[in-house]
C-alpha positions in Angstrom: -44.2 -48.8 -4.9 -43.1 -48.2 -1.3 -40.1 -47.1 0.8 -39.0 -50.7 1.5 -38.9 -53.9 -0.4 -39.5 -57.3 1.2 -36.8 -59.9 0.8 -38.3 -63.3 1.1 -36.8 -65.9 3.5 -36.8 -66.6 7.2 -36.7 -64.3 8.9 -38.3 -61.8 6.5 -36.0 -58.9 5.8 -36.6 -55.5 4.2 -34.3 -53.2 2.2 -34.7 -49.6 1.2 -36.3 -49.0 -2.2 -33.7 -46.5 -3.5 -35.6 -45.9 -6.8 -38.7 -44.9 -4.8 -36.7 -42.5 -2.6 -35.0 -40.9 -5.7 -38.4 -40.5 -7.4 -39.8 -38.8 -4.2 -36.8 -36.4 -4.1 -37.2 -35.5 -7.8 -40.9 -34.9 -7.2 -40.2 -32.7 -4.2 -37.7 -30.6 -6.3 -40.3 -30.2 -9.1 -43.0 -29.2 -6.6 -40.8 -26.6 -4.8 -38.9 -25.0 -7.7 -39.7 -23.6 -11.1 -37.8 -24.9 -14.2 -35.8 -21.7 -14.2 -34.8 -22.2 -10.5 -33.9 -25.8 -11.2 -31.7 -24.9 -14.1 -30.1 -22.1 -12.0 -29.4 -24.4 -9.1 -28.0 -27.1 -11.4 -25.6 -24.6 -13.0 -24.4 -23.4 -9.6 -24.0 -27.0 -8.4 -22.0 -27.9 -11.5 -19.8 -24.9 -11.0 -19.0 -26.0 -7.5 -18.3 -29.5 -8.7 -15.8 -28.1 -11.3 -14.1 -26.1 -8.5 -13.6 -29.4 -6.5 -12.3 -31.1 -9.7 -9.7 -28.4 -10.1 -8.8 -28.3 -6.4 -8.1 -32.0 -6.2 -7.1 -32.5 -9.9 -9.5 -35.4 -10.1 -12.7 -36.2 -11.9 -14.5 -37.7 -8.9 -14.1 -37.7 -5.1 -13.6 -41.4 -5.3 -10.4 -40.7 -7.3 -8.8 -38.8 -4.4 -6.7 -40.4 -1.8 -7.5 -38.9 1.6 -4.0 -39.7 2.9 -2.2 -38.2 -0.1 -3.9 -34.8 0.6 -3.1 -34.5 4.3 0.1 -32.5 3.6 -2.1 -29.7 2.2 -4.8 -29.7 4.9 -6.0 -31.7 7.9 -7.6 -35.1 7.3 -10.9 -33.6 8.6 -10.8 -30.7 6.1 -10.1 -33.0 3.2 -12.8 -35.5 4.3 -15.3 -32.6 4.6 -14.5 -31.3 1.2 -14.7 -34.8 -0.4 -18.1 -35.4 1.4 -19.5 -32.1 0.1 -18.3 -33.0 -3.4 -20.1 -36.3 -3.2 -23.2 -34.6 -2.0 -23.0 -32.0 -4.8 -22.8 -34.9 -7.4 -25.9 -36.5 -5.9 -27.7 -33.1 -5.9 -26.7 -32.5 -9.6 -28.1 -35.9 -10.6 -31.4 -35.2 -8.9 -31.7 -31.7 -10.3 -30.8 -32.9 -13.8 -33.5 -35.6 -13.6 -36.0 -33.1 -12.5 -35.0 -30.7 -15.3 -35.1 -33.5 -18.0 -38.6 -34.6 -17.0 -40.0 -31.1 -17.0 -42.0 -29.3 -14.4 -45.6 -30.5 -13.7 -47.0 -27.0 -14.1 -45.3 -26.4 -17.5 -46.7 -29.3 -19.4 -43.4 -31.2 -19.5 -41.3 -28.6 -21.4 -37.6 -29.2 -21.3 -34.9 -26.6 -20.6 -31.3 -27.0 -21.5 -28.8 -26.1 -18.8 
């Protein structure tokens, strides 16, 4: 398993191996944080996601029209908020995966968030 995957043909092309990169991120989280820290960070991340859901009255940043929100704030401010929301969603997925798979030093015990 590597960072890139070869796509056969001429010329030979390569694409990123997203599953490998996700696995590496999850392993880094497990190495750097205890289970309790992962759960705490996941709860804080989920709280911030809920704040964005309430702010934009939407379930996902993809459901928000950038142009419909420019009356309330500048395009840049809305874009930054939506970008942070997307990043938080990705972070929550990584943290949840790390939490579900357990921490290497704990023998694989699971903790409910």
